[in-house]
MARLUM-130534 format. One line per 4 residues: number of its first residue (from 1); their letters; for each residue x, y, z of C-alpha. Coordinates in steps of 0.5 Angstrom, whole numbers, plus 500, padded with zeros to 3 digits. Layout:
NUM> a> X Y Z; ...
This chain:
1> mvif> 100 864 146; 108 865 145; 113 860 146; 120 862 148
5> devd> 126 858 149; 131 861 153; 130 868 150; 134 871 155
9> anld> 140 866 155; 145 871 152; 143 877 155; 146 881 161
13> aqyr> 142 882 167; 140 889 165; 137 887 158; 134 880 161
17> tava> 130 885 166; 128 889 160; 125 883 156; 122 880 163
21> gllq> 118 887 164; 116 887 156; 113 880 157; 109 882 163
25> sisd> 107 889 160; 104 885 153; 101 880 157; 098 885 162
29> tagt> 095 890 156; 094 885 150; 092 878 154; 098 874 151
33> qfic> 100 868 154; 108 867 154; 111 860 156; 118 861 157
37> ttfr> 124 857 158; 129 860 162; 135 859 167; 135 866 169
41> peiv> 131 869 175; 129 875 171; 123 872 168; 121 868 174
45> hvad> 120 874 178; 115 876 173; 112 869 172; 105 868 174
49> kcyg> 106 860 174; 113 856 174; 114 849 172; 120 845 174
53> vlfr> 122 839 169; 125 833 172; 129 828 168; 131 822 171
57> nkns> 131 815 168; 130 817 161; 123 820 164; 121 827 164
61> tinc> 116 829 170; 113 836 170; 110 839 176; 108 846 178
65> vste> 113 849 183; 113 856 187; 117 862 185; 122 861 191
69> qald> 123 854 188; 124 856 181; 129 861 184; 133 856 188
73> fveg> 133 852 182; 136 858 177; 140 861 182; 143 854 183
77> qapk> 145 854 176; 149 860 175; 156 860 174; 160 860 180
């Protein structure tokens, strides 16, 4: 298992897509599990599962969310 915290944060869309493809390829061929935090859509598109973390009243809750819900969230975070 490999954990990445916003590994794609400072990349442009082309490189984020390449990183997402690389992670998917390694996962498929080597069976490696990747856990990634992101605020960008490219990794969400290749994820098997997405989780949302909600912080409210000094408490965090974690829920499994659909790809569509995850994309709605990350697209809502994009700079306007």
